[in-house]
ROROMI-748107 format. One record per residue (C-alpha): x, y, z. Coordinates in steps of 0.5 Angstrom, whole numbers, padded with zeros to 4 digits, always signed. Layout:
N
XYZ ...
END
This chain:
420
+0095+0109+0081 +0101+0106+0078 +0108+0107+0081 +0111+0108+0075 +0107+0114+0074 +0109+0117+0080 +0115+0114+0083 +0112+0114+0090 +0113+0108+0094 +0107+0109+0098 +0103+0108+0092 +0106+0102+0090 +0105+0100+0097 +0098+0101+0096 +0098+0097+0090 +0101+0091+0093 +0097+0091+0099 +0090+0091+0094 +0093+0085+0091 +0095+0081+0097 +0088+0083+0101 +0084+0081+0095 +0087+0075+0093 +0089+0072+0100 +0087+0073+0108 +0086+0079+0112 +0092+0077+0116 +0096+0079+0110 +0095+0086+0112 +0101+0091+0110 +0102+0096+0115 +0107+0101+0112 +0113+0102+0107 +0118+0098+0111 +0113+0092+0110 +0113+0093+0102 +0118+0087+0101 +0114+0082+0105 +0108+0084+0101 +0112+0083+0094 +0114+0077+0097 +0107+0074+0098 +0104+0077+0092 +0110+0073+0088 +0108+0067+0091 +0101+0068+0089 +0103+0069+0082 +0107+0063+0082 +0101+0059+0085 +0097+0062+0079 +0102+0061+0074 +0102+0053+0076 +0095+0053+0076 +0094+0056+0069 +0100+0051+0067 +0096+0045+0070 +0089+0047+0066 +0093+0048+0060 +0096+0041+0060 +0089+0038+0062 +0086+0042+0056 +0091+0039+0052 +0091+0032+0054 +0083+0033+0053 +0084+0035+0046 +0089+0030+0044 +0084+0025+0047 +0078+0028+0043 +0083+0028+0036 +0085+0021+0038 +0078+0019+0038 +0076+0022+0032 +0082+0019+0028 +0080+0012+0031 +0073+0012+0029 +0072+0007+0023 +0064+0008+0021 +0064+0015+0020 +0069+0020+0016 +0069+0026+0021 +0073+0032+0017 +0074+0039+0019 +0074+0044+0013 +0076+0051+0013 +0071+0057+0010 +0073+0055+0003 +0071+0047+0004 +0079+0045+0004 +0080+0039+0008 +0084+0040+0015 +0084+0033+0018 +0083+0026+0016 +0081+0020+0020 +0081+0012+0020 +0073+0012+0018 +0075+0017+0012 +0081+0013+0010 +0076+0007+0010 +0070+0010+0006 +0074+0014+0001 +0080+0010+0000 +0085+0016+0001 +0091+0017+0006 +0092+0023+0010 +0098+0026+0006 +0094+0025-0001 +0088+0029+0001 +0090+0034+0007 +0089+0041+0004 +0085+0039-0002 +0077+0041-0003 +0072+0037-0001 +0069+0037-0008 +0073+0031-0010 +0068+0027-0007 +0062+0029-0011 +0061+0026-0018 +0062+0030-0024 +0054+0031-0025 +0054+0034-0018 +0060+0038-0019 +0057+0041-0025 +0051+0043-0021 +0055+0046-0016 +0052+0041-0010 +0058+0042-0006 +0058+0050-0006 +0050+0049-0005 +0051+0045+0001 +0056+0050+0004 +0051+0056+0003 +0046+0052+0007 +0050+0050+0013 +0052+0058+0013 +0045+0060+0013 +0042+0055+0017 +0047+0052+0021 +0047+0045+0019 +0045+0041+0012 +0044+0034+0011 +0044+0030+0004 +0044+0023+0001 +0047+0021-0005 +0052+0018-0009 +0060+0020-0007 +0066+0018-0011 +0072+0014-0008 +0079+0015-0009 +0079+0009-0014 +0073+0012-0018 +0068+0007-0015 +0062+0010-0012 +0058+0009-0005 +0052+0011-0003 +0053+0016+0003 +0049+0021+0008 +0053+0027+0009 +0052+0032+0015 +0055+0039+0015 +0055+0043+0021 +0058+0050+0021 +0063+0052+0027 +0063+0059+0030 +0069+0062+0034 +0068+0066+0041 +0065+0072+0037 +0060+0068+0034 +0063+0068+0027 +0063+0062+0022 +0070+0059+0022 +0070+0053+0019 +0065+0047+0018 +0065+0040+0021 +0063+0034+0016 +0061+0027+0018 +0060+0022+0012 +0057+0015+0013 +0057+0009+0008 +0050+0007+0007 +0051+0003+0000 +0049-0004+0003 +0043-0001+0006 +0041+0003-0001 +0042-0004-0004 +0038-0007+0000 +0032-0002-0001 +0033-0002-0008 +0033-0010-0008 +0027-0009-0004 +0024-0004-0009 +0025-0009-0015 +0022-0015-0011 +0016-0011-0010 +0016-0009-0017 +0016-0016-0019 +0011-0018-0014 +0006-0013-0017 +0008-0016-0024 +0006-0023-0021 +0000-0020-0018 -0002-0017-0025 -0001-0024-0028 -0005-0027-0023 -0011-0022-0024 -0010-0024-0032 -0010-0031-0030 -0016-0030-0026 -0020-0027-0032 -0018-0033-0036 -0020-0038-0031 -0027-0034-0030 -0028-0034-0037 -0024-0038-0042 -0024-0044-0038 -0031-0044-0035 -0034-0043-0041 -0032-0049-0045 -0033-0053-0038 -0040-0051-0038 -0042-0053-0045 -0038-0060-0044 -0043-0061-0038 -0049-0059-0041 -0048-0063-0047 -0046-0069-0043 -0053-0068-0039 -0057-0068-0045 -0053-0074-0048 -0055-0078-0041 -0062-0075-0041 -0064-0077-0048 -0059-0083-0050 -0059-0086-0043 -0060-0094-0044 -0059-0093-0051 -0052-0095-0051 -0049-0101-0047 -0048-0100-0039 -0041-0098-0040 -0042-0092-0044 -0047-0089-0039 -0042-0090-0034 -0037-0087-0038 -0041-0081-0039 -0043-0080-0032 -0035-0080-0030 -0034-0075-0035 -0040-0071-0032 -0037-0072-0025 -0030-0070-0028 -0032-0064-0031 -0036-0061-0025 -0030-0063-0021 -0026-0059-0025 -0031-0053-0025 -0031-0053-0017 -0023-0053-0017 -0023-0047-0022 -0028-0043-0018 -0024-0045-0011 -0018-0042-0015 -0021-0036-0016 -0024-0035-0009 -0017-0036-0007 -0014-0031-0011 -0019-0026-0009 -0018-0027-0001 -0017-0020+0002 -0017-0016-0005 -0018-0009-0004 -0022-0009+0002 -0021-0005+0009 -0022-0008+0016 -0028-0006+0020 -0031-0008+0026 -0034-0015+0026 -0039-0019+0031 -0036-0026+0031 -0043-0028+0034 -0047-0026+0028 -0042-0029+0023 -0043-0036+0026 -0050-0035+0026 -0050-0033+0019 -0045-0039+0017 -0050-0044+0021 -0055-0042+0017 -0051-0043+0010 -0049-0050+0013 -0056-0052+0015 -0057-0058+0011 -0050-0061+0013 -0052-0059+0020 -0059-0063+0020 -0056-0069+0016 -0050-0070+0021 -0054-0068+0027 -0048-0064+0029 -0048-0061+0036 -0045-0054+0035 -0043-0050+0042 -0041-0043+0041 -0042-0037+0045 -0039-0030+0048 -0035-0029+0041 -0032-0023+0041 -0032-0017+0036 -0026-0016+0032 -0023-0012+0027 -0023-0016+0021 -0025-0017+0013 -0032-0019+0014 -0033-0024+0008 -0026-0027+0009 -0028-0028+0016 -0034-0031+0014 -0031-0036+0009 -0026-0038+0015 -0031-0040+0020 -0035-0043+0014 -0029-0048+0012 -0027-0050+0019 -0034-0051+0021 -0036-0055+0015 -0029-0059+0015 -0031-0061+0023 -0038-0064+0020 -0035-0067+0014 -0029-0071+0018 -0034-0074+0023 -0034-0081+0026 -0038-0086+0022 -0045-0086+0025 -0044-0081+0031 -0046-0074+0031 -0041-0069+0031 -0040-0064+0037 -0036-0058+0035 -0034-0053+0041 -0032-0046+0038 -0029-0041+0043 -0024-0035+0043 -0020-0032+0048 -0016-0025+0049 -0008-0025+0048 -0003-0019+0048 -0003-0019+0041 -0011-0020+0039 -0015-0026+0039 -0014-0034+0040 -0020-0038+0037 -0021-0045+0037 -0025-0050+0033 -0025-0057+0037 -0029-0063+0034 -0029-0070+0036 -0028-0073+0029 -0023-0078+0026 -0017-0074+0027 -0011-0074+0023 -0003-0076+0024 +0002-0071+0026 +0006-0072+0019 -0001-0069+0016 -0001-0063+0020 +0003-0058+0016 +0001-0061+0009 -0007-0060+0010 -0006-0052+0009 -0003-0053+0002 -0007-0052-0004 -0010-0058-0007 -0007-0063-0001 -0012-0068+0001 -0011-0074+0006 -0017-0078+0003 -0020-0080-0003 -0026-0076-0006 -0030-0082-0006 -0029-0082+0001 -0030-0075+0003 -0032-0070-0003 -0028-0063-0003 -0023-0060-0007 -0017-0059-0003 -0017-0052-0002 -0021-0050+0004 -0016-0050+0009 -0011-0047+0004 -0016-0041+0004 -0016-0041+0012 -0009-0040+0012 -0009-0035+0007 -0015-0031+0011 -0011-0032+0018 -0005-0029+0015 -0008-0023+0012 -0010-0022+0019 -0003-0022+0021 -0004-0029+0025 -0002-0036+0024 -0006-0042+0024 -0005-0049+0027 -0008-0056+0029 -0007-0061+0034 -0010-0068+0033 -0009-0075+0033 -0013-0081+0030 -0019-0082+0033 -0019-0077+0038 -0021-0071+0034 -0018-0064+0031 -0017-0058+0035 -0016-0052+0030 -0013-0046+0033 -0012-0039+0030 -0010-0032+0032 -0013-0025+0029 -0009-0019+0030 -0011-0014+0025 
END
């Protein structure tokens, strides 16, 4: 009961006693009307204490809000804006100034549509984004935006709907990040890929030309020279026969080089990795190289090779080239011994092909993996100079790397990793 309604001091006493007892201890009991003054005094102190506490809370809230506003204002990597329900700009931070070029007094109160291109404004993109933010609570969009200078930048924009205590939308938070450099990098990457695809198409055309237009006249030339040697050998002088044999050898070598180029260009083309038993691959390679193994009396030791995810044909060519290489570059009058092994690594498998052949100098350890690079004359060792280039391309196809450790007269140890 209110004292103002009754004018009864006893009623006022009951009200004071209620507030004193509800706020304080049981010692603050007010017994009769003569103690009303004391009760009011106690209540006044409690009200002063509550008011002081409220002021402290308000100051803390104000400082917290100021710190938040200062933090937002100082952020330079993001444009962080508050918009009203109509999309008008309510605040401006350093990030917005840095990205968009406007000073605060130039843009506050204006609509955020000014940051959109003429095309986007004609298509009502800003209004559509606000509509989605209202219906879904949040929207994100990426595209070209306009600076004060008229230049455009590629930005990613997030608009989030803000609500009052009753759950009604009362504005929006708009955050923009400048991704122009990332966009340019992606565009450059796309252009590079397109150019690479065009180069691959050109390579395929070259492959077709090499396989048909170049090989055919070489075959005809070789056939004619062979006929000349068969039918007219000895009818010319000795020099003429020698010249014909040189021409035949050169044309055959050119044919081998073209075939090697074709094989190099086809490595990994439109194939899918599958489970491959390396023990079976090695046995197949040994069968294919049977004559070279028998002629050289090579000792080949390979066992417990793993099953790997690989391109079967390419893996066979890799093993064949390395084994053939080890047999070819053996020491004179000494049967080669070749040890082949594999061990598990964190990323896949590490293979080694170790021989006791002639070895090589350190300065050649990178050169040998380049196409058409030879360390010896074709008179000393036959070959096209493509085999180890094949090996490097095949290993790269399997996300691995290949290298060699060697010294003259001490053999060579070829290592490669597979991590498909």
